[in-house]
C-alpha positions in Angstrom: -2.2 40.2 -13.4 0.8 37.9 -14.0 -0.4 35.6 -11.4 -3.8 35.3 -12.9 -2.1 34.4 -16.3 0.3 31.9 -14.7 -2.6 30.2 -12.7 -4.8 30.2 -15.7 -2.1 28.2 -17.7 -1.5 25.8 -14.7 -5.3 25.2 -14.5 -5.6 24.4 -18.2 -2.8 21.9 -18.0 -4.0 20.3 -14.7 -7.5 20.0 -16.1 -6.2 18.1 -19.2 -3.9 15.8 -17.5 -6.4 14.7 -14.9 -8.5 13.3 -17.6 -6.1 10.7 -19.1 -7.5 7.7 -17.1 -11.1 8.1 -16.5 -13.7 5.3 -16.0 -12.9 1.7 -15.4 -9.4 0.5 -16.3 -7.2 -2.6 -16.5 -4.6 -2.7 -13.8 -1.3 -2.6 -15.4 0.2 -5.2 -12.9 -2.6 -7.6 -12.0 -4.8 -7.3 -15.1 -7.9 -6.8 -12.9 -10.6 -4.5 -13.9 -10.5 -1.5 -11.6 -13.1 0.9 -11.0 -12.3 4.7 -10.9 -12.7 4.9 -7.0 -10.2 2.0 -6.5 -7.6 3.2 -8.9 -4.2 4.7 -8.3 -1.7 6.1 -10.9 1.6 4.1 -10.5 5.1 5.3 -11.7 6.7 2.4 -13.6 9.9 3.8 -12.5 9.2 5.0 -8.9 9.3 8.8 -8.5 11.6 8.2 -5.7 14.2 6.5 -8.0 13.7 9.0 -11.0 11.7 12.2 -10.7 9.7 11.6 -13.7 5.9 12.3 -14.3 5.9 11.8 -18.2 2.9 9.9 -19.5 4.7 6.8 -20.3 5.8 6.4 -16.7 2.2 6.8 -15.3 -0.1 3.8 -15.4 -3.4 2.8 -13.8 -3.2 0.2 -11.1 -5.2 -1.0 -8.1 -5.0 1.2 -5.1 -4.4 -1.4 -2.7 -1.7 -3.2 -4.8 0.2 0.2 -5.4 0.0 1.4 -1.9 0.6 -1.8 0.1 2.7 -4.1 -2.2 4.6 -2.1 -5.0 5.1 1.1 -3.1 8.4 2.7 -4.4 9.8 -0.6 -5.8 10.7 -1.3 -9.4 8.5 -4.2 -10.8 10.5 -7.4 -11.5 11.7 -8.3 -15.1 9.2 -11.2 -15.0 6.2 -9.1 -14.2 7.1 -6.5 -16.7 7.5 -9.0 -19.5 4.2 -10.8 -18.5 2.3 -7.4 -18.5 4.1 -6.1 -21.6 1.1 -6.0 -23.9 -0.9 -3.9 -21.3 2.0 -1.5 -20.8 2.4 -1.0 -24.5 -1.4 -0.5 -24.9 -1.2 2.2 -22.4 1.9 3.7 -24.0 0.1 4.1 -27.3 -2.8 5.6 -25.5 -0.5 8.0 -23.7 1.2 9.1 -27.0 -2.1 9.9 -28.4 -3.0 12.0 -25.3 0.4 13.7 -25.5 -0.2 14.6 -29.1 -3.6 16.0 -28.1 -2.0 18.0 -25.0 0.8 19.4 -27.2 -1.9 20.8 -29.7 -4.0 22.0 -26.9 -1.0 23.6 -25.1 -0.2 25.5 -28.3 -3.7 26.9 -28.5 -3.7 27.7 -24.8 -0.4 29.5 -25.2 -1.8 31.6 -27.9 -4.8 32.5 -25.7 -2.5 33.1 -22.7 -0.3 35.5 -24.8 -3.2 37.3 -26.3 -4.9 37.7 -22.8 -1.6 38.9 -21.1 -0.7 41.3 -23.8 -4.1 43.1 -23.3 -3.3 43.9 -19.6 
């Protein structure tokens, strides 16, 4: 039963984090409108440089731009400065989502504890 409870906790977390960027978004680097099927989630600080999947480090970008141009590079100071308003807007959005996730995880943890204690 332990495996079931662990998987249930993981599934809840995965389900919530996958809904952060849905629908059309603005590419953080180009400013272009991107449709859901053309979107990648970019690490501002590449994962290969710093193993960080925090919400502030994950932003929507055009798939082609992310996979073929930016790759595992850190964006230039000029580009970050130019796109600062968009980055900050996404950070505000991410903080709101983080607050919702924290509340939801507390509720899920209560459910998880109750479920596992009945086994």
